[in-house]
C-alpha positions as CSV (number, residue, x, y, z in Angstrom):
1,M,25.3,36.5,-2.5
2,T,23.2,39.6,-1.3
3,E,21.7,40.0,1.4
4,A,18.0,40.1,-0.2
5,K,18.9,36.6,-1.5
6,K,19.7,35.4,2.2
7,T,16.5,37.0,3.8
8,A,14.4,35.6,1.0
9,T,15.7,31.8,1.4
10,K,15.8,32.5,5.3
11,A,12.1,33.4,4.9
12,V,11.9,30.3,3.0
13,K,13.5,27.6,5.2
14,T,11.5,29.1,8.2
15,T,8.1,28.4,6.7
16,K,8.3,24.9,5.7
17,K,6.4,22.8,8.6
18,A,5.5,19.2,8.7
19,A,1.8,18.2,8.1
20,P,0.2,17.3,11.1
21,A,-0.9,13.3,10.6
22,T,-4.7,12.4,9.8
23,K,-4.1,8.5,9.5
24,K,-5.0,7.1,12.4
25,A,-3.5,4.3,13.3
26,A,-3.9,0.8,14.7
27,S,-3.1,1.4,18.2
28,D,-5.7,4.6,17.8
29,I,-8.5,1.7,17.0
30,K,-10.4,0.8,20.1
31,L,-8.6,-2.1,21.1
32,N,-9.3,-2.3,24.8
33,D,-11.6,-5.5,24.5
34,A,-9.8,-7.3,21.7
35,I,-8.2,-10.6,21.6
36,Y,-4.1,-10.2,21.6
37,A,-1.3,-12.5,20.0
38,T,1.9,-12.6,18.9
39,G,2.6,-14.2,16.1
40,K,6.6,-15.3,15.0
41,R,7.8,-16.5,11.5
42,K,12.1,-16.7,10.6
43,D,12.4,-12.9,11.7
44,S,9.3,-11.5,11.8
45,V,6.7,-10.4,14.3
46,A,3.6,-9.8,14.3
47,R,1.1,-8.9,17.1
48,V,-2.0,-9.4,16.4
49,Y,-5.0,-8.0,17.7
50,L,-8.5,-10.0,17.3
51,K,-12.0,-8.6,17.6
52,A,-15.4,-9.7,16.5
53,G,-16.1,-8.0,12.9
54,K,-17.2,-8.5,9.6
55,G,-13.4,-9.9,8.3
56,N,-11.1,-6.9,7.7
57,I,-8.0,-7.6,8.1
58,I,-5.6,-4.5,8.3
59,V,-1.9,-4.8,8.3
60,N,0.3,-2.1,9.6
61,D,-2.6,0.2,9.2
62,K,-3.4,-0.9,5.3
63,P,-6.1,-3.1,4.0
64,I,-4.3,-6.9,3.5
65,A,-4.6,-6.1,-0.8
66,E,-2.7,-3.2,0.0
67,Y,0.3,-4.2,2.1
68,F,0.5,-8.1,0.8
69,R,-0.4,-7.4,-3.3
70,R,0.3,-11.3,-4.2
71,P,-2.2,-13.5,-3.7
72,V,-0.9,-16.4,-2.4
73,L,0.2,-14.3,1.0
74,Q,-3.4,-13.1,1.3
75,M,-4.6,-17.0,1.5
76,I,-1.8,-18.1,3.6
77,I,-3.4,-15.2,6.2
78,A,-7.1,-16.4,5.7
79,Q,-6.1,-20.0,5.9
80,P,-6.8,-20.0,9.8
81,F,-10.2,-18.8,9.4
82,G,-11.1,-21.6,6.7
83,V,-10.2,-24.6,8.6
84,T,-12.0,-22.8,11.4
85,K,-15.0,-21.9,9.2
86,R,-14.6,-18.4,10.7
87,E,-14.4,-16.5,7.7
88,G,-15.9,-13.0,8.0
89,A,-16.1,-14.0,12.2
90,Y,-13.8,-11.5,13.2
91,D,-11.6,-8.1,12.2
92,V,-7.7,-8.8,12.5
93,F,-5.3,-5.6,13.1
94,A,-1.8,-6.7,13.0
95,I,1.4,-5.0,13.2
96,V,4.3,-6.5,11.4
97,M,8.0,-5.6,11.8
98,G,11.3,-7.7,11.0
99,G,12.2,-9.8,7.8
100,G,10.5,-10.2,4.3
101,L,7.1,-10.5,3.1
102,S,6.4,-14.2,3.3
103,G,7.4,-14.4,6.2
104,Q,5.6,-11.2,7.7
105,A,2.3,-13.4,6.1
106,G,3.7,-16.3,7.9
107,A,4.0,-14.4,11.4
108,V,0.4,-12.9,11.1
109,K,-1.2,-16.3,10.3
110,H,0.6,-18.0,13.3
111,G,-0.9,-14.6,15.4
112,I,-4.4,-15.2,14.2
113,S,-4.2,-18.5,15.2
114,K,-3.3,-18.2,18.4
115,A,-6.0,-15.3,18.9
116,L,-8.6,-17.7,17.8
117,E,-7.4,-20.4,20.2
118,K,-7.4,-18.0,22.9
119,A,-11.0,-16.6,21.7
120,E,-12.1,-20.0,21.3
121,P,-10.1,-23.3,23.4
122,E,-12.4,-25.8,21.3
123,L,-10.6,-24.4,18.0
124,R,-7.4,-25.7,19.1
125,K,-7.9,-29.4,17.7
126,A,-8.4,-27.9,14.4
127,L,-5.4,-25.3,14.5
128,K,-3.1,-27.9,16.2
129,A,-3.7,-30.4,13.3
130,A,-3.3,-28.1,10.6
131,G,0.0,-27.5,12.3
132,F,-0.6,-23.3,12.3
133,L,0.0,-23.2,16.2
134,T,3.8,-24.6,15.3
135,R,6.1,-21.8,15.5
136,D,7.7,-21.9,11.8
137,S,11.8,-21.7,13.7
138,R,13.8,-21.3,10.4
139,V,16.2,-18.0,10.6
140,V,19.3,-17.5,8.4
141,E,22.6,-19.2,9.3
142,R,25.0,-16.7,10.5
143,K,28.3,-16.4,8.2
144,H,31.3,-18.3,9.7
145,F,35.0,-16.8,9.8
146,G,37.1,-18.0,7.0
147,H,34.6,-18.5,4.8
148,H,32.1,-17.1,2.0
149,K,28.9,-17.4,3.2
150,A,27.6,-19.8,6.2
151,R,28.7,-22.6,4.5
152,R,30.4,-21.5,1.5
153,S,34.2,-22.0,1.7
154,T,37.3,-21.1,-0.2
155,Q,37.3,-22.3,-3.5
156,F,40.4,-25.4,-3.1
157,S,43.4,-25.1,-4.8
158,K,45.9,-28.0,-5.4
159,R,49.1,-25.9,-5.6
Protein backbone atom coordinates (compact mmCIF):
# COMPACT_ATOMS: atom_id res chain seq x y z
CA MET A 1 0.00 0.00 0.00
CA THR A 2 1.20 3.47 -0.70
CA GLU A 3 1.50 6.09 2.00
CA ALA A 4 -1.37 8.15 0.54
CA LYS A 5 -3.75 5.18 0.79
CA LYS A 6 -2.68 4.44 4.38
CA THR A 7 -3.33 8.00 5.50
CA ALA A 8 -6.66 8.05 3.65
CA THR A 9 -7.85 4.89 5.41
CA LYS A 10 -6.69 6.24 8.78
CA ALA A 11 -8.62 9.45 8.15
CA VAL A 12 -11.79 7.49 7.33
CA LYS A 13 -11.46 5.35 10.46
CA THR A 14 -10.96 8.31 12.76
CA THR A 15 -13.91 10.36 11.45
CA LYS A 16 -16.55 7.75 12.38
CA LYS A 17 -18.24 8.69 15.65
CA ALA A 18 -21.11 7.12 17.55
CA ALA A 19 -24.47 8.77 16.98
CA PRO A 20 -25.97 10.39 20.07
CA ALA A 21 -28.96 8.59 21.55
CA THR A 22 -32.09 10.68 21.03
CA LYS A 23 -34.73 8.17 22.14
CA LYS A 24 -36.31 8.63 25.54
CA ALA A 25 -36.11 5.44 27.55
CA ALA A 26 -38.82 4.36 29.97
CA SER A 27 -36.40 5.16 32.78
CA ASP A 28 -36.13 8.78 31.54
CA ILE A 29 -39.87 9.35 31.86
CA LYS A 30 -40.96 10.61 35.28
CA LEU A 31 -42.00 7.39 37.01
CA ASN A 32 -41.39 8.52 40.59
CA ASP A 33 -45.09 8.51 41.46
CA ALA A 34 -45.85 5.35 39.44
CA ILE A 35 -46.88 2.05 41.02
CA TYR A 36 -44.27 -0.67 40.47
CA ALA A 37 -44.75 -4.43 40.25
CA THR A 38 -42.78 -7.37 38.90
CA GLY A 39 -44.54 -9.92 36.72
CA LYS A 40 -43.14 -13.34 35.79
CA ARG A 41 -44.08 -16.19 33.48
CA LYS A 42 -41.85 -19.07 32.38
CA ASP A 43 -38.39 -17.50 31.91
CA SER A 44 -39.69 -13.97 31.29
CA VAL A 45 -39.53 -11.16 33.82
CA ALA A 46 -41.40 -7.87 33.41
CA ARG A 47 -40.88 -4.70 35.42
CA VAL A 48 -44.19 -2.84 35.17
CA TYR A 49 -44.84 0.79 36.09
CA LEU A 50 -48.49 1.84 36.32
CA LYS A 51 -49.47 5.50 36.22
CA ALA A 52 -52.82 7.27 35.90
CA GLY A 53 -53.26 8.24 32.26
CA LYS A 54 -55.07 7.56 28.99
CA GLY A 55 -54.41 3.84 28.49
CA ASN A 56 -51.09 3.94 26.63
CA ILE A 57 -49.03 0.76 26.96
CA ILE A 58 -45.30 0.99 26.22
CA VAL A 59 -43.13 -2.15 26.28
CA ASN A 60 -39.34 -1.80 25.99
CA ASP A 61 -39.72 1.78 24.70
CA LYS A 62 -42.10 0.71 21.90
CA PRO A 63 -45.90 0.93 21.65
CA ILE A 64 -47.68 -2.35 22.37
CA ALA A 65 -48.77 -2.77 18.72
CA GLU A 66 -45.16 -2.51 17.57
CA TYR A 67 -43.58 -4.81 20.19
CA PHE A 68 -46.34 -7.47 20.35
CA ARG A 69 -47.54 -7.61 16.74
CA ARG A 70 -49.92 -10.56 17.23
CA PRO A 71 -53.40 -9.40 18.33
CA VAL A 72 -53.66 -12.38 20.72
CA LEU A 73 -50.67 -11.13 22.73
CA GLN A 74 -52.11 -7.60 22.83
CA MET A 75 -55.41 -9.05 24.06
CA ILE A 76 -53.59 -11.02 26.81
CA ILE A 77 -51.96 -7.84 28.10
CA ALA A 78 -55.27 -5.92 28.10
CA GLN A 79 -57.16 -8.64 30.05
CA PRO A 80 -56.57 -7.23 33.58
CA PHE A 81 -58.05 -3.89 32.54
CA GLY A 82 -61.08 -5.63 31.00
CA VAL A 83 -61.81 -7.73 34.08
CA THR A 84 -61.55 -4.71 36.40
CA LYS A 85 -63.30 -2.33 33.95
CA ARG A 86 -60.36 0.10 33.98
CA GLU A 87 -59.71 0.44 30.22
CA GLY A 88 -58.02 3.74 29.51
CA ALA A 89 -57.53 4.63 33.17
CA TYR A 90 -53.80 3.87 33.45
CA ASP A 91 -50.65 4.20 31.37
CA VAL A 92 -48.29 1.23 31.48
CA PHE A 93 -44.51 1.31 31.05
CA ALA A 94 -42.98 -2.18 30.99
CA ILE A 95 -39.41 -3.43 30.68
CA VAL A 96 -39.36 -7.09 29.70
CA MET A 97 -36.48 -9.52 29.37
CA GLY A 98 -36.01 -13.25 28.90
CA GLY A 99 -38.11 -15.95 27.29
CA GLY A 100 -40.20 -15.62 24.15
CA LEU A 101 -42.99 -13.26 23.17
CA SER A 102 -45.76 -15.40 24.66
CA GLY A 103 -44.00 -15.64 28.01
CA GLN A 104 -43.23 -11.92 27.93
CA ALA A 105 -46.90 -11.08 27.30
CA GLY A 106 -47.89 -13.27 30.25
CA ALA A 107 -45.27 -11.61 32.43
CA VAL A 108 -46.57 -8.13 31.54
CA LYS A 109 -50.14 -9.28 32.30
CA HIS A 110 -49.01 -10.62 35.68
CA GLY A 111 -47.18 -7.38 36.45
CA ILE A 112 -50.15 -5.21 35.45
CA SER A 113 -52.44 -7.31 37.67
CA LYS A 114 -50.14 -6.96 40.68
CA ALA A 115 -49.77 -3.21 40.09
CA LEU A 116 -53.56 -2.78 39.77
CA GLU A 117 -53.98 -4.59 43.08
CA LYS A 118 -51.47 -2.22 44.72
CA ALA A 119 -53.23 0.82 43.23
CA GLU A 120 -56.74 -0.30 44.18
CA PRO A 121 -56.83 -3.10 46.78
CA GLU A 122 -60.57 -3.64 46.23
CA LEU A 123 -59.78 -5.08 42.75
CA ARG A 124 -57.98 -8.07 44.31
CA LYS A 125 -61.13 -10.21 44.40
CA ALA A 126 -61.83 -9.82 40.66
CA LEU A 127 -58.17 -10.32 39.68
CA LYS A 128 -57.78 -13.37 41.94
CA ALA A 129 -60.98 -14.95 40.60
CA ALA A 130 -59.70 -14.53 37.03
CA GLY A 131 -56.39 -16.15 38.03
CA PHE A 132 -54.22 -13.16 37.08
CA LEU A 133 -52.36 -12.90 40.41
CA THR A 134 -50.99 -16.44 40.19
CA ARG A 135 -47.54 -16.81 38.64
CA ASP A 136 -47.31 -19.40 35.84
CA SER A 137 -44.18 -21.19 37.03
CA ARG A 138 -43.82 -23.70 34.19
CA VAL A 139 -40.28 -23.66 32.85
CA VAL A 140 -38.42 -25.91 30.43
CA GLU A 141 -37.16 -29.07 32.10
CA ARG A 142 -33.38 -29.51 32.10
CA LYS A 143 -31.63 -32.07 29.90
CA HIS A 144 -30.69 -35.23 31.79
CA PHE A 145 -27.49 -37.21 31.44
CA GLY A 146 -27.71 -40.09 28.96
CA HIS A 147 -30.82 -38.70 27.28
CA HIS A 148 -31.21 -36.83 23.99
CA LYS A 149 -33.48 -34.22 25.55
CA ALA A 150 -35.11 -33.89 28.97
CA ARG A 151 -37.05 -37.17 28.67
CA ARG A 152 -36.23 -38.51 25.20
CA SER A 153 -34.10 -41.61 25.68
CA THR A 154 -31.83 -43.38 23.22
CA GLN A 155 -33.37 -45.84 20.78
CA PHE A 156 -33.73 -49.34 22.19
CA SER A 157 -31.71 -52.02 20.44
CA LYS A 158 -32.54 -55.65 21.11
CA ARG A 159 -29.25 -56.92 19.67
